[in-house]
C-alpha positions as CSV (number, residue, x, y, z in Angstrom):
1,M,22.2,18.0,-8.3
2,A,21.8,14.2,-8.6
3,Y,20.6,14.1,-5.0
4,H,17.8,16.5,-5.7
5,Q,16.8,14.7,-8.9
6,K,16.6,11.4,-7.1
7,K,14.7,12.9,-4.2
8,Y,12.2,14.4,-6.7
9,Q,11.8,11.1,-8.4
10,Q,11.2,9.3,-5.1
11,Q,8.6,11.9,-4.2
12,G,6.8,11.3,-7.5
13,A,6.9,7.5,-6.9
14,D,5.6,8.0,-3.4
15,Q,2.7,10.2,-4.7
16,Q,1.8,7.5,-7.2
17,S,2.0,4.8,-4.6
18,L,-0.2,6.8,-2.2
19,C,-2.8,7.2,-5.0
20,L,-2.7,3.5,-5.9
21,H,-3.1,2.6,-2.2
22,A,-6.1,4.9,-1.9
23,C,-7.7,3.0,-4.8
24,I,-6.7,-0.3,-3.2
25,A,-8.3,0.7,0.1
26,K,-11.6,1.6,-1.7
27,K,-11.6,-1.7,-3.5
28,I,-11.0,-3.7,-0.4
29,I,-13.6,-1.8,1.5
30,A,-16.1,-2.7,-1.2
31,N,-14.9,-6.4,-1.3
32,P,-13.3,-7.4,2.0
33,A,-12.7,-11.0,0.8
34,L,-9.7,-9.6,-1.1
35,L,-8.0,-9.4,2.3
36,N,-7.4,-13.1,2.3
37,Q,-5.0,-12.7,-0.6
38,V,-3.3,-9.8,1.2
39,Y,-2.8,-11.8,4.4
40,D,-1.4,-14.7,2.4
41,T,1.1,-12.3,0.7
42,L,2.1,-10.9,4.1
43,E,2.7,-14.3,5.7
44,Q,4.6,-15.6,2.7
45,R,6.9,-12.5,2.5
46,Y,7.5,-12.7,6.2
47,G,8.2,-16.4,6.1
48,D,10.6,-15.9,3.3
49,G,12.5,-13.3,5.2
50,L,11.5,-10.5,2.7
51,I,10.2,-8.2,5.3
52,S,11.3,-7.4,8.8
53,Y,9.4,-8.2,11.9
54,G,8.7,-4.4,12.4
55,S,7.2,-4.2,8.9
56,Y,5.2,-7.3,9.5
57,L,3.8,-5.8,12.7
58,H,3.0,-2.5,11.0
59,W,1.2,-4.3,8.1
60,Q,-0.7,-6.3,10.7
61,A,-1.8,-3.2,12.5
62,I,-3.1,-1.7,9.2
63,L,-4.9,-4.9,8.3
64,N,-6.4,-5.2,11.7
65,Q,-8.3,-1.9,11.1
66,S,-10.1,-3.2,8.0
67,N,-13.4,-3.5,9.9
68,D,-13.4,0.3,10.4
69,H,-13.4,1.5,6.9
70,E,-12.3,5.1,7.7
71,Q,-9.5,4.0,9.9
72,F,-8.3,1.4,7.4
73,Y,-8.3,3.9,4.6
74,N,-6.5,6.5,6.7
75,A,-3.9,3.9,7.9
76,L,-3.2,2.7,4.4
77,T,-2.9,6.2,3.0
78,A,-1.0,7.8,6.0
79,K,1.7,10.2,4.8
80,D,4.3,9.4,7.5
81,K,7.7,8.1,6.5
82,T,7.2,4.6,7.9
83,T,4.0,4.0,6.0
84,S,5.4,5.6,2.8
85,A,8.3,3.2,3.0
86,L,6.0,0.3,3.6
87,R,4.0,1.2,0.5
88,R,7.2,1.0,-1.6
89,R,7.2,-2.8,-0.9
90,T,3.5,-3.3,-0.8
91,I,1.7,-6.5,0.2
92,F,-1.3,-5.5,-1.9
93,V,0.0,-6.9,-5.1
94,G,-2.6,-8.1,-7.6
95,I,-5.5,-6.2,-6.0
96,L,-5.9,-3.8,-8.8
97,N,-6.1,-5.0,-12.4
98,E,-4.2,-3.0,-15.1
99,K,-7.3,-1.0,-16.1
100,E,-8.0,-0.1,-12.5
101,R,-4.4,0.8,-11.9
102,S,-4.3,3.0,-15.1
103,D,-7.6,4.7,-14.2
104,C,-6.3,5.4,-10.7
105,L,-3.1,6.9,-11.9
106,A,-4.9,8.9,-14.6
107,A,-6.9,10.6,-11.9
108,L,-3.7,11.7,-10.3
109,F,-2.7,13.8,-13.3
């Protein structure tokens, strides 16, 4: 029973993360200069050994699609296991302020 409860909690957290990343993608599309902060976070985390080389490359692939808004949005909100796992340790910290974050999550419910 504990396994099912934990799996259910993880699914809820993944759904919230997906929702937040959809809002993040929209904000970045509207203000591409925010990507500078995201690239800095990615490089810092990789340099500090906090993310693997594979994760680094995956994030790079997502960020490299930022010029094509639809592809960027789709890549950031992909529902595959790899992207879901990446979102759990996102590099998009600080993009949404607390009000934007709350408003985004409120739209989920």
